[in-house]
C-alpha positions, 0 to 999 in steps of 0.5 A: 234317165234320157231327157225328154223333148222340150218345147217352147209354148210360143213359136219363134218365127224367122226368114230364109235368107239363103239356100245352097243345096241342103244348107239353108241360112235363116234370119231371126230378129231375136231369140236365136235357136240353139244348136240341134234345134229343128226348124220348119220352113217351105210350102205348108212347113213341110221342109225340115231343117236342123240348126248346126251353127250360129253365124252371127247374133241374127243368123243360123246355118241349118242342114236340111233333113228333107229335100229342099225343092220349093224353098226360096228366100224370104219364106217364113221359118218357124220353130218351137225350140224342140229337137229332132225326136222319135216316138217311144213305147211298147207300140213301136214293136213290129213297126218300121220308121223313118228318121222323123219317127213316121211309120213307113210300113203302111200301117196306122200312124203312132201320133199319140205316143210320147216322144224323146230327143235323139240327142242323148248323152252316153250313160255315165261311167257310174251307171255302166256295168263293170262285168264282162259277160258273153252274149250267147247267140246259139250259133256254134261258130260265133259262141266258140270262136268269136264270143261276143260281149254283152253290151259291146260292139261287134263288126260284121265284115263281108261282101255281097251274097256271103250270108250277112243278112241271114246271119243277122236274121238268125241272131234276131230270131235267137235273141228272143229265145236266149235273152227274152230281148228285142231287136232294133235294125237300123239301115243307114243309107240302105238301098230301098230294095234291101229294106223291102227285102229285109222287111218281108224276110223278117215277116216270113221268119216270124221275127218281126213282132220282136223287132223295130226297124228304122231306115234312112234310105240312100236317096235321102239328104245326108242330114237324115242319113246322118241322124238316123243312127241316133234315132234308132239308138233313142228307141233302143235306150228306151227299151234298155232304160225304161223297160229294163230289157236287153236289146240287139241293135243291128246297124247296116252300114257304119261306113255310110253314117261316116259318109253322110257326116262327110257330106254334111261337113263339106256342105257346111264349109268345113276344111276336110281332113285326111282323105277328104273325111270330116275334121270331126270324124272321131268325135261324131263316131264316138257320140254314136258308139259310146251310147251302145253300153251295158248298164245296171238296167239292161244292155244294148248289144250291137252288131254292125256291118262295116264296109272297108273302102277298097279293102284298105284297113288303114282307111280313117273310117275303118281305123276309127270303127275298129277302135270301138269294136269288141269283136270282128266277124269276117265272112268268107266267100270261099267258105260260102262257095264250099257250102259251109254256112254260116260262112264265117272265116274262123281264123280271120275273126277275133274277139277281145273277149277271148281271154281266160279271165272272161271265157274260162280256162277250158274255153280258152284252151279249146279255142287255141287248139281249134285255131292251131288245128285249123291253121296247120290244116290251112298249111297242108292244103297245098301239099294235099293238092299236089301229092294227095292225102296219102303222102302225108305223115300219120300225125298230119293226116290226124290233123287234117281229119280233125280240121275237116270235122271241125269245119263241118261241125261249125256249120249249122241249119238256121231257123230263118232258113228252114223254108229254103233248106228244108232242114230244121233250125237248131240253136246250140248251147255254148256248153254243148258246142265246146263239148263237141269240139273237145271230143272231136280234138280227142279223136273220138270220132275218127271212124265217123264219116265227115258228112255226119257232122255237116248241118247238125246241132250237137255232137250227139246228133252227128252220132245219130246221123252216122248211125242212120246212114250206117243202117241205110247202107247195111239194109241196102247191102242186104237187099243187094245180096238177097237179089244176087242169091235169088239170081243164083237160085234162078240159074241153078 
């Protein structure tokens, strides 16, 4: 169980002795506050700082969680010994919060709710579930090609405009349908525009009521951005441990969490490590990531957007993040340009769950066959561009036909984009998706046109679509023939 916030009944008073940007030194005559204690100071106690180190028997050094304008030496500082805390309870559903647990969606404040400290320990190994289960999303490309772990961490890699947010929104929508769970969105170092757009998109798609949002915006001090991930996790842990529900935690962006830690470390005067990163990078990231786990009461499954600095996968931030991920989903601008949505690069994405022991022999062999077919098609693309499809051998032509049908079968109309595309959203069960892929690989549909597989759910819908197109063609041809014969009669 998570420990609740403990407050001393009598407040302790100190005095500000130094202010250097976001770093504040405070003097206490006795009862020096412990690490992670929250102290209020400044005009009307509006400035909040958190203790990060004890300098000597009278002085602590703290990092500001709010801007420090107006703070001066000699000002009174007050603490009740409590840590940074956030409200927990069913009432937080459908609301948007900042790092202090204050509502920022212009709704009513939730001052009556119990609060919990954001500094919690990861669940002990004895409480963790030992089963490796698949987290079904209802999205064919992910469930078949990049199976996610129930209670695992998946990374979402992609630039701007390739559909990261749409994919996350669809997963939030499907979370309710497939797992009766709830979703938690945590924006670390988000632009306020992104947060604003996402909030309204969720509202339009009618998924806001099943989720909680928390933002530490880009313009906030590094201390606040560094703690917002822990605050969101505390709320997610409440639903997992107390309500016994499954939680989908979406973090955007893990790199900005590391960046905030780097700023805090620099401000505290720590010696930088490789490439200017903080010396405690591994520990800080692990403290956050290890709390995301599958326990015997419920699971927190996390999908994290990851920015890779200068596309350098050997950067310490990327290396440390990769070590915590159970799956990585790469989005491709090329696929997005071809209109193949979700624009997941099926050959670049991978999952540690893709083993026969976890996903089963049938799924594993199908996955290998699909990857092999797509890889062979990738190699043949140059020959097709230069010489054309007719110059390929019969065998190679069959591979191209299969690969092109598979690529289109992995597209899917989303529930959250119905209002833009005019196509009814489809969620597909894993069994139906595997069945479709298997039949395509057996060349069952080599006579069906490729476009029949584009933006459908199950394979039966593709067959139905092809039949409709065929009957339309026939009726059109019949009309043209009738018109021609009428003309001939008129001539005669």
